[in-house]
Structures are given as C-alpha cells and as structure tokens.
C-alpha positions as CSV (number, residue, x, y, z in Angstrom):
1,M,32.6,3.7,8.9
2,K,35.2,1.6,6.8
3,D,37.6,3.3,4.5
4,T,35.6,3.6,1.5
5,P,37.4,2.9,-2.5
6,T,37.3,6.5,-4.4
7,Q,35.5,4.6,-7.5
8,K,32.2,4.7,-5.0
9,L,32.4,8.4,-3.7
10,K,30.3,10.4,-6.6
11,H,30.4,13.9,-6.1
12,E,26.7,15.2,-4.5
13,Q,25.4,11.9,-5.1
14,I,24.3,9.7,-1.4
15,Q,27.6,7.5,-0.5
16,Y,25.9,6.7,3.1
17,I,22.8,5.7,4.6
18,E,22.1,5.1,8.3
19,F,18.9,3.3,9.3
20,L,17.2,1.9,12.5
21,S,16.7,-1.7,12.8
22,Q,15.3,-3.6,16.4
23,N,16.6,-6.7,15.6
24,L,20.1,-6.5,13.4
25,Q,20.6,-10.2,12.8
26,Q,16.8,-10.3,10.8
27,I,17.9,-7.0,9.5
28,K,20.8,-8.3,8.0
29,N,19.7,-12.0,6.9
30,F,17.0,-10.0,5.1
31,Y,19.9,-7.6,3.1
32,T,22.0,-10.2,2.7
33,A,19.4,-12.3,0.8
34,C,17.8,-9.4,-1.1
35,F,20.8,-7.7,-2.4
36,S,23.8,-9.3,-1.4
37,W,24.8,-6.5,1.1
38,T,28.1,-7.3,3.5
39,F,27.7,-6.3,7.0
40,T,30.7,-5.2,9.6
41,D,29.7,-5.3,13.0
42,Y,30.7,-2.8,14.9
43,G,29.8,-4.0,19.3
44,P,25.8,-4.9,19.7
45,H,24.5,-1.9,18.3
46,Y,25.5,-1.2,15.1
47,T,26.0,-2.8,11.9
48,A,27.5,-1.5,8.6
49,F,26.8,-2.7,5.5
50,E,28.5,-2.7,1.8
51,G,27.2,-2.7,-1.7
52,E,28.4,-2.1,-4.8
53,Y,27.6,1.3,-5.0
54,I,26.5,2.4,-1.6
55,D,27.6,2.0,1.7
56,G,25.6,2.5,5.1
57,G,24.7,1.0,8.4
58,F,22.2,0.2,11.1
59,T,22.2,0.9,15.3
60,L,19.3,-0.4,17.7
61,G,16.3,1.7,17.4
62,T,12.6,1.7,16.7
63,P,12.0,2.8,13.3
64,V,9.9,5.3,12.2
65,K,8.6,5.9,8.9
66,G,9.4,9.1,7.5
67,S,9.2,10.9,4.3
68,I,12.7,9.9,2.7
69,L,12.6,6.9,0.6
70,I,15.6,5.5,-0.8
71,I,15.1,3.9,-3.8
72,L,17.8,1.2,-5.7
73,Y,18.6,-0.1,-8.9
74,S,17.8,-3.4,-10.1
75,K,18.6,-4.4,-13.6
76,A,16.1,-7.4,-13.2
77,L,13.0,-5.8,-11.3
78,E,10.7,-8.8,-11.6
79,T,13.9,-11.5,-9.9
80,T,14.4,-8.5,-7.6
81,L,11.2,-8.3,-6.4
82,E,10.5,-11.9,-6.1
83,K,14.1,-11.6,-3.9
84,V,12.3,-9.4,-1.6
85,I,9.2,-11.6,-0.7
86,K,11.5,-14.6,-0.4
87,A,13.5,-12.6,2.0
88,G,10.1,-11.4,4.1
89,G,9.5,-8.2,2.5
90,I,6.1,-6.8,2.1
91,I,5.4,-5.2,-1.1
92,T,3.9,-2.1,-0.6
93,K,3.2,-0.7,-4.6
94,E,3.6,-4.0,-6.9
95,I,5.5,-2.5,-10.1
96,F,4.7,0.1,-11.8
97,S,5.6,2.3,-15.2
98,F,6.5,6.2,-14.7
99,P,8.6,8.5,-17.0
100,G,11.7,6.6,-17.4
101,G,11.5,3.5,-16.2
102,R,9.4,1.2,-13.8
103,R,9.1,0.2,-10.2
104,F,8.2,-1.0,-7.0
105,Q,7.9,-0.4,-3.4
106,F,8.2,-2.7,-0.4
107,I,9.2,-2.6,3.7
108,D,11.6,-4.5,5.3
109,P,11.6,-6.2,8.6
110,D,11.5,-2.9,10.9
111,G,9.0,-1.2,8.7
112,N,11.2,0.9,6.6
113,E,10.2,1.4,3.2
114,L,12.2,1.4,0.3
115,A,12.1,1.3,-3.8
116,V,13.7,-0.5,-6.7
117,W,13.5,0.9,-10.0
118,S,14.5,-0.3,-14.0
119,E,14.6,1.0,-16.9
C-alpha cells in the first residue's frame, strides 16, 4: 500500500478496498475510463488504485458475488451511468430514488457489483 495523504484518512471510514480480478489490465482500463482512478502495479499479481477519496487494489483471483456492496458518490449521476456503460459495465439496477438521493448499480468486467449514488 502506498503512503496515504492525511486528508484521505477519515476516522472510522473506509479508506482502502481490495478486490479480486481475473484480468488486471481489463479492470484497470474499466476503472480508469469510469472514475479516472490511477494505478500502480506491484508485480504481475497486484495493482493498487488511487482515487481522490479512496484507495485500494486488485489482486489476481476469481471474484465471488458477496453480500458487501461498495457505493461510490457522483455529482452527475447520469453522466457516471453513461461512462460505466461505455466502459463495458452492466447495469443491474437503473437509476432509482431512495430517501436522501438516487442511485444505480452495475457489474464491472470481473463480476463485482458496485453502486453509485447522488443527492
């Protein structure tokens, strides 16, 4: 894990997430296109990503759909939805409203399901 700037460290908040990926280059291309994450490779089996507010990584392996849902924030939900589709994401739940905002859910090229919300 890279050194993390202190402004990213928020008490009791998620700071780093690790995913499994079957194809590191494909997953890097997807998240770069959708969310402008930058990547640093640490050998052939691990790549770390950096976003403005969260860091994480992908290691080689086969993702298994689980009960944890990672939720990203967007200031422009429709624009983010279009970027996800254009990059090859599969929308599993179209934009819907909930108390406090709106969101959609998608599956990335490795089968991980994530959501994006907006106010």
